[in-house]
C-alpha positions in Angstrom: 19.1 -17.0 -95.8 22.5 -17.3 -94.7 23.7 -19.0 -91.6 26.2 -17.2 -89.4 27.2 -20.3 -87.5 25.6 -19.4 -84.3 23.5 -21.9 -82.4 20.1 -20.0 -81.7 19.1 -22.7 -79.4 22.2 -22.2 -77.2 21.5 -18.1 -77.3 18.0 -18.7 -76.0 19.1 -20.8 -73.3 22.0 -18.3 -72.2 19.4 -15.5 -72.1 18.0 -14.8 -68.1 14.5 -15.9 -67.9 12.0 -13.4 -67.8 10.3 -12.6 -64.3 7.0 -13.9 -63.9 5.5 -10.4 -62.5 7.3 -8.9 -65.4 5.6 -10.8 -68.0 2.1 -10.3 -66.7 2.3 -6.8 -65.3 5.4 -5.0 -67.1 8.7 -4.6 -66.3 7.9 -2.1 -63.7 6.5 -4.8 -61.4 9.3 -7.3 -61.4 9.6 -9.3 -57.9 12.0 -7.8 -55.5 14.9 -10.1 -54.8 14.7 -12.0 -51.5 17.6 -10.5 -50.0 16.3 -7.2 -50.3 13.0 -8.4 -48.7 14.6 -10.2 -45.7 16.5 -6.6 -44.7 13.1 -5.1 -45.0 11.6 -7.4 -42.4 14.6 -7.0 -40.0 14.3 -3.0 -40.0 10.7 -3.5 -39.2 11.1 -5.9 -36.7 13.8 -3.9 -34.9 11.2 -0.9 -35.1 8.5 -2.9 -33.6 10.9 -4.1 -30.5 12.1 -0.6 -30.0 8.5 0.7 -29.8 7.5 -2.1 -27.6 10.6 -1.2 -25.3 9.4 2.3 -24.9 5.8 1.4 -24.2 7.1 -0.9 -21.3 9.4 1.8 -19.7 6.4 4.5 -19.8 4.1 1.8 -18.2 6.6 1.1 -15.7 7.0 4.6 -14.6 3.4 5.3 -14.5 2.7 2.3 -12.3 5.7 3.3 -10.1 4.6 6.9 -9.8 1.0 5.8 -8.7 2.8 3.4 -6.4 5.1 5.7 -4.9 3.1 8.8 -5.4 3.9 11.9 -7.4 3.1 15.5 -7.0 -0.1 16.3 -5.4 -2.0 13.8 -6.9 -0.9 10.2 -5.8 -0.4 8.8 -2.5 2.8 9.5 -0.6 2.5 7.8 2.8 6.0 8.9 3.7 5.2 12.7 3.0 2.0 12.2 4.8 3.8 10.6 8.1 6.4 13.5 7.8 3.5 16.0 8.1 1.9 13.9 11.0 5.2 13.9 12.8 5.7 17.6 12.4 2.2 18.0 14.1 2.7 15.5 17.0 6.5 15.8 17.9 6.1 19.2 20.0 2.7 18.0 21.6 3.3 18.1 25.7 4.2 14.7 26.9 5.1 13.3 23.2 8.4 11.7 24.2 9.0 9.8 20.4 7.2 9.1 17.2 8.1 6.0 15.4 7.0 5.4 11.7 6.2 2.0 10.6 6.0 0.6 7.0 3.1 1.9 5.2 0.1 -0.7 4.6 -1.3 -0.6 0.9 -5.0 -1.1 1.3 -6.0 -0.6 -2.4 -4.3 0.3 -5.8 -3.7 3.8 -4.8 -4.7 3.7 -1.0 -2.5 3.3 1.9 -2.6 3.3 5.6 0.5 5.2 7.0 1.4 4.1 10.7 3.0 5.3 13.4 3.4 5.0 17.3 3.4 8.2 19.4 5.2 7.3 22.7 4.2 9.4 25.6 5.5 10.2 28.8 3.8 7.5 31.1 3.5 9.8 34.0 0.6 11.6 32.3 -2.4 12.1 34.1 -6.0 11.0 32.8 -6.8 14.5 31.8 -3.4 15.0 30.0 -3.7 11.9 28.4 -7.3 12.8 27.1 -5.7 16.2 25.7 -2.8 14.3 24.0 -5.1 11.5 22.4 -7.4 14.1 20.9 -4.6 16.2 19.6 -2.9 12.9 17.9 -6.6 12.3 16.3 -6.9 15.5 15.0 -3.0 15.6 13.7 -3.9 12.1 12.2 -6.9 13.4 10.3 -5.1 16.9 9.0 -1.9 15.0 7.8 -3.8 12.7 5.8 -5.2 12.6 2.2 -4.6 11.9 -1.5 -5.2 8.4 -0.7 -3.2 8.2 2.4 -4.9 7.7 5.9 -2.8 8.3 9.0 -3.5 5.9 12.0 -1.5 5.7 15.0 -0.8 3.8 18.4 -0.6 6.2 21.6 1.9 4.2 24.0 0.8 5.7 27.0 2.8 3.3 29.2 0.4 0.7 30.4 -2.3 1.8 28.3 -2.0 1.2 24.3 -4.6 3.1 22.3 -5.4 3.0 18.8 -5.9 6.6 17.0 -7.5 7.4 13.6 -8.7 10.7 12.5 -12.3 9.7 13.9 -11.8 11.5 17.3 -15.2 10.3 18.7 -14.3 6.4 18.2 -10.7 7.2 19.6 -12.1 8.8 22.5 -14.2 5.7 23.1 -11.1 3.4 22.9 -9.3 5.6 25.6 -12.2 5.8 27.9 -12.5 2.1 27.7 -8.8 1.7 28.2 -9.0 3.6 31.2 -11.9 1.8 32.5 -10.4 -1.6 32.0 -7.1 -0.5 33.7 -9.1 0.7 37.1 -10.2 -3.4 37.2 -8.5 -4.9 40.0 -5.4 -7.2 38.9 -5.4 -5.7 35.6 -1.8 -4.6 34.5 -1.8 -3.6 31.2 -4.6 -2.8 28.2 -4.4 -2.3 24.7 -7.6 -1.1 22.8 -7.4 -0.8 19.2 -8.1 -2.8 15.9 -6.6 -6.5 15.8 -2.6 -6.5 15.2 -1.4 -7.2 11.4 -5.1 -6.0 10.3 -6.3 -2.9 8.3 -7.2 -0.3 10.9 -11.1 -0.1 11.2 -13.3 2.3 13.4 -16.3 -0.4 13.4 -17.4 -1.5 16.7 -16.8 -5.4 15.7 -13.6 -4.4 14.3 -12.0 -3.4 17.7 -9.6 -5.7 19.8 -8.9 -5.4 23.5 -6.1 -7.1 25.0 -5.9 -7.2 28.6 -2.6 -8.3 30.7 -3.0 -9.8 34.4 -1.1 -11.9 36.7 -4.1 -13.2 38.1 -4.5 -17.0 37.8 -6.7 -19.8 38.9 -9.5 -18.6 41.0 -9.2 -14.8 40.5 -9.0 -15.0 36.7 -12.7 -15.8 35.6 -13.9 -12.6 37.3 -11.4 -10.4 35.5 -12.3 -12.0 32.2 -15.8 -11.5 32.8 -15.5 -7.7 33.6 -13.4 -7.2 30.6 -15.9 -8.9 28.4 -18.8 -7.0 29.8 -17.2 -3.4 29.7 -15.8 -4.0 26.3 -19.0 -5.3 24.7 -20.6 -2.5 26.5 -18.8 0.0 24.2 -17.9 -1.8 21.5 -20.4 -4.7 20.7 -18.9 -7.4 18.7 -15.4 -6.7 19.6 -12.5 -9.3 20.1 -11.4 -9.8 23.9 -8.2 -11.4 25.1 -7.1 -11.7 28.5 -3.5 -12.6 28.9 -2.5 -14.6 32.1 0.5 -16.6 33.3 0.3 -20.3 32.2 
């Protein structure tokens, strides 16, 4: 057998080594080059990030809709206040209606608060009619997770108003009663400032102002406390007098 002069060991060394997968499973299963595999992972990673971004935007939109109110399903405190304003502004004796920042009471519930300022010259009967009408408007304008509450500013009397007309009337009657006590100059009968509005007896707060001092003060405090506890057992009572 003749030798053509070619070094066979050198020829074998120059041949590319077979892929391990190719040797075991055949040529169709040769491993993918690492550069192609890296590009594949980059594409997958970008796709995952894009999907995650879409989900975040969608969730943000849903949560924002629940908090701000959309359509007729979710709470819309400002819209409820506008309805309340429309019902109250033209009532006899109303001078001004002011909206306050809605108070969130639960995930999808709000207290929308307003102050209804009335002519301080209204007589007792006119005040009673006005407060009843404001209470009815609060009940009608609320809904869909929004409760309307208001403070009726009647001059020297400030009365908390909710959609519960019976409790609202008791507040007004008590405020009138306390106002007739000698030495009393102003009365606020409502729930405590800075707290969630409540119609429960023990959650009521009565604040009375008087210029009385010295020996004149204890009888006023005793009378205010007695009258308040008779109407709202457990209510908080404060008598403010000059120091």
